[in-house]
C-alpha positions in Angstrom: -25.3 58.2 131.8 -24.9 61.7 133.1 -28.1 63.6 133.7 -28.7 67.3 133.8 -31.4 69.8 134.8 -32.4 72.9 133.0 -34.9 75.4 134.5 -36.5 77.1 131.5 -38.8 80.0 130.8 -41.5 79.5 128.2 -42.1 83.2 127.8 -45.5 84.9 128.1 -47.4 82.6 125.7 -46.6 82.7 122.0 -44.3 80.0 120.7 -42.2 82.5 118.8 -41.2 84.2 122.1 -39.5 81.0 123.4 -35.8 81.5 123.1 -33.7 79.1 120.8 -31.8 78.0 123.9 -34.9 76.8 125.6 -36.2 75.2 122.4 -32.9 73.2 122.2 -33.1 72.1 125.8 -36.7 70.9 125.3 -35.7 68.9 122.2 -33.0 67.1 124.2 -35.0 66.4 127.3 -36.1 63.0 128.5 -38.4 64.4 131.2 -40.5 67.6 131.5 -41.6 68.8 134.9 -43.9 71.7 135.8 -47.3 73.1 136.5 -49.8 71.2 134.4 -50.9 74.1 132.1 -47.2 75.0 131.4 -46.3 71.4 130.6 -49.2 71.3 128.2 -47.6 74.2 126.2 -44.8 71.9 125.1 -45.7 69.6 122.2 -45.6 65.9 123.1 -43.1 63.7 121.3 -41.7 60.2 121.6 -39.2 59.8 124.3 -40.4 62.7 126.4 -42.1 61.9 129.7 -44.2 64.7 131.2 -44.7 65.2 134.9 -47.4 67.9 135.3 -48.6 68.8 138.8 -51.0 71.2 140.5 -50.4 74.8 141.6 -48.6 75.4 144.9 -46.5 72.3 144.5 -43.3 74.0 143.6 -41.0 72.3 146.1 -42.4 68.9 145.3 -41.8 69.6 141.6 -38.3 70.8 142.3 -37.4 67.7 144.3 -38.8 65.4 141.6 -36.8 67.1 139.0 -33.6 66.8 141.0 -34.2 63.1 141.8 -34.7 62.5 138.1 -31.5 64.3 137.1 -29.6 62.4 139.8 -30.9 59.2 138.1 -29.3 60.3 134.8 -32.4 61.8 133.2 -32.2 65.0 131.1 -34.8 67.1 132.8 -36.4 70.5 131.9 -38.4 72.3 134.6 -40.7 74.7 132.8 -42.1 78.0 134.0 -44.1 80.7 132.1 -42.2 83.9 131.5 -38.8 83.8 133.1 -38.0 81.0 135.6 -36.2 83.4 137.9 -39.2 85.9 138.3 -41.6 84.5 140.9 -41.1 81.0 139.3 -39.4 77.7 139.5 -35.7 78.7 139.6 -35.9 79.8 143.2 -37.9 76.7 144.2 -35.2 74.4 142.7 -32.4 76.2 144.5 -34.4 76.1 147.8 -34.7 72.3 147.3 -31.0 72.0 146.7 -30.2 74.1 149.7 -32.3 71.9 152.0 -32.0 68.5 150.2 -29.6 65.8 149.3 -26.0 67.1 149.3 -25.3 65.2 146.1 -27.8 67.5 144.3 -25.3 70.4 144.6 -23.0 68.6 142.1 -25.6 68.1 139.4 -25.3 69.8 136.0 -27.9 72.6 136.5 -28.6 75.5 134.2 -31.2 78.3 134.3 -32.4 79.3 130.9 -34.0 82.8 130.8 -37.3 83.6 129.2 -39.3 86.7 128.4 -41.1 87.8 131.5 -44.6 89.1 131.3 -43.6 92.6 132.4 -41.2 92.9 129.5 -43.6 91.5 127.0 -46.4 93.8 128.2 -44.1 96.8 128.2 -43.0 96.2 124.7 -46.6 96.2 123.5 -47.2 99.8 124.6 -43.8 101.5 124.4 -41.2 101.8 127.1 -42.9 102.2 130.5 -39.9 100.5 132.2 -37.5 103.0 130.7 -36.3 104.2 134.1 -36.1 102.5 137.5 -38.8 99.9 138.1 -39.6 96.9 140.4 -41.8 93.9 140.4 -44.0 92.9 143.3 -46.0 89.7 143.7 -49.4 90.4 145.2 -49.9 86.8 146.4 -49.6 86.5 150.1 -49.1 82.7 150.0 -45.4 83.0 150.9 -45.3 86.4 152.7 -47.6 88.4 154.9 -49.9 91.0 153.3 -48.5 93.6 155.7 -45.1 93.2 154.0 -46.7 93.6 150.5 -48.4 96.8 151.6 -45.1 98.2 153.0 -43.2 97.4 149.8 -46.0 99.0 147.7 -45.8 102.2 149.7 -42.0 102.4 149.6 -41.8 101.6 145.9 -44.4 104.4 145.1 -42.6 106.9 147.3 -39.3 106.0 145.7 -40.6 106.7 142.2 -40.4 103.2 140.8 -42.7 102.0 138.0 -44.3 98.9 139.6 -45.1 95.7 137.9 -47.7 93.7 139.8 -47.7 90.0 139.4 -50.5 87.6 140.5 -52.9 90.6 141.1 -55.8 88.5 142.2 -57.3 85.0 142.2 -60.5 83.3 143.3 -58.9 82.9 146.8 -57.6 86.5 146.8 -60.3 88.7 145.1 -59.7 91.8 147.2 -56.0 92.3 147.1 -55.6 94.3 143.9 -58.3 96.6 144.9 -56.6 97.2 148.2 -53.3 97.8 146.4 -54.8 100.4 144.1 -56.4 102.1 147.0 -53.1 102.3 148.8 -51.2 103.6 145.8 -53.8 106.3 145.3 -52.6 107.6 148.6 -49.0 107.8 147.4 -49.2 108.8 143.7 -51.0 111.4 141.5 -54.4 110.3 140.2 -53.1 110.8 136.6 -50.4 108.1 136.8 -50.9 105.6 133.9 -52.0 102.1 134.8 -51.8 99.3 132.2 -53.8 96.1 132.5 -52.1 93.5 130.2 -53.9 90.1 129.9 -52.8 87.0 128.0 -49.9 88.9 126.4 -48.9 87.4 123.0 -51.8 84.9 123.1 -54.9 85.1 120.8 -56.9 86.5 123.7 -54.5 89.4 124.4 -56.0 92.6 125.7 -54.1 95.6 126.9 -55.8 98.6 128.4 -54.3 101.9 129.6 -56.1 104.0 132.1 -55.3 106.3 135.0 -54.8 105.4 138.7 -57.9 107.3 139.4 -60.0 105.2 137.1 -58.3 101.8 137.5 -60.7 99.1 138.6 -59.5 95.8 140.1 -62.2 93.8 138.3 -60.4 94.5 135.0 -57.8 91.9 136.0 -57.8 88.2 136.2 -55.2 85.5 136.9 -53.4 86.1 133.6 -53.2 89.8 134.0 -50.0 91.8 134.7 -50.7 95.3 136.0 -48.1 98.1 135.4 -48.3 101.1 137.6 -46.5 104.1 136.2 -44.5 106.6 138.3 -45.2 110.3 138.4 -42.7 110.7 135.5 -44.4 108.2 133.2 -45.9 109.8 130.1 -48.4 109.1 127.4 -47.9 110.0 123.7 -51.3 110.4 122.1 -51.8 109.0 118.6 -54.7 109.6 116.2 -57.0 106.5 116.1 -54.4 104.3 117.8 -53.6 103.5 121.4 -51.2 105.9 123.1 -47.5 105.1 123.6 -46.5 104.9 127.2 -43.0 105.6 128.3 -41.0 106.6 131.3 -38.1 109.0 130.5 -34.6 107.8 131.1 -33.7 110.7 133.4 -35.3 111.8 136.7 -34.9 114.9 138.8 -33.8 115.2 142.3 -35.9 113.7 145.0 -38.3 116.1 146.7 
């Protein structure tokens, strides 16, 4: 029996935001591999073996999935959001690059999902309407000094910035430091959006300014969007403002 491996994104939370392509792969899978809470989002069914594991075990998960596929299993590795955005797709290819040469000939597909930055942006308008970037504030795999440099350069270049993994119990200070740094590069009036648990029942989305943004508004399920100096708000009576970044930009100063 010929096995295969699909690396799939489950989207930000709501079942209706899982793509039909991912749903089809899940229905055909014999084995499901991923971080435990993400595996738990997939309904159990006869014939599906689940392999949940703890956080920070990405390469072990990837190697397990590749071994199972090499044994002829139909394997889906799940991530939240999109598997190619700070998630399992890169881990799988890192394992292939350093692992058994036979893994390179496996049937491997990456199935995109809706990333948190796109789901959050859609809730409030079009803040990613012009150039933007995504920065992971976790320093587990890169030095904090590099994160700070990228934040400064992104702000100076006029990018809207999506901040992933803004803080955790082990890193309670980093979002506060990032906001402090960005205040030195951007106008105080720049919009900042805190989007938590997007598309889940507990969804909350707050828009404030860089001047008033407080790090304790975020948790591990929060995506933080930092507008550029061009990002605008459209006020509405009795309803949250729309936030958008115009499609055009002037010459660099």
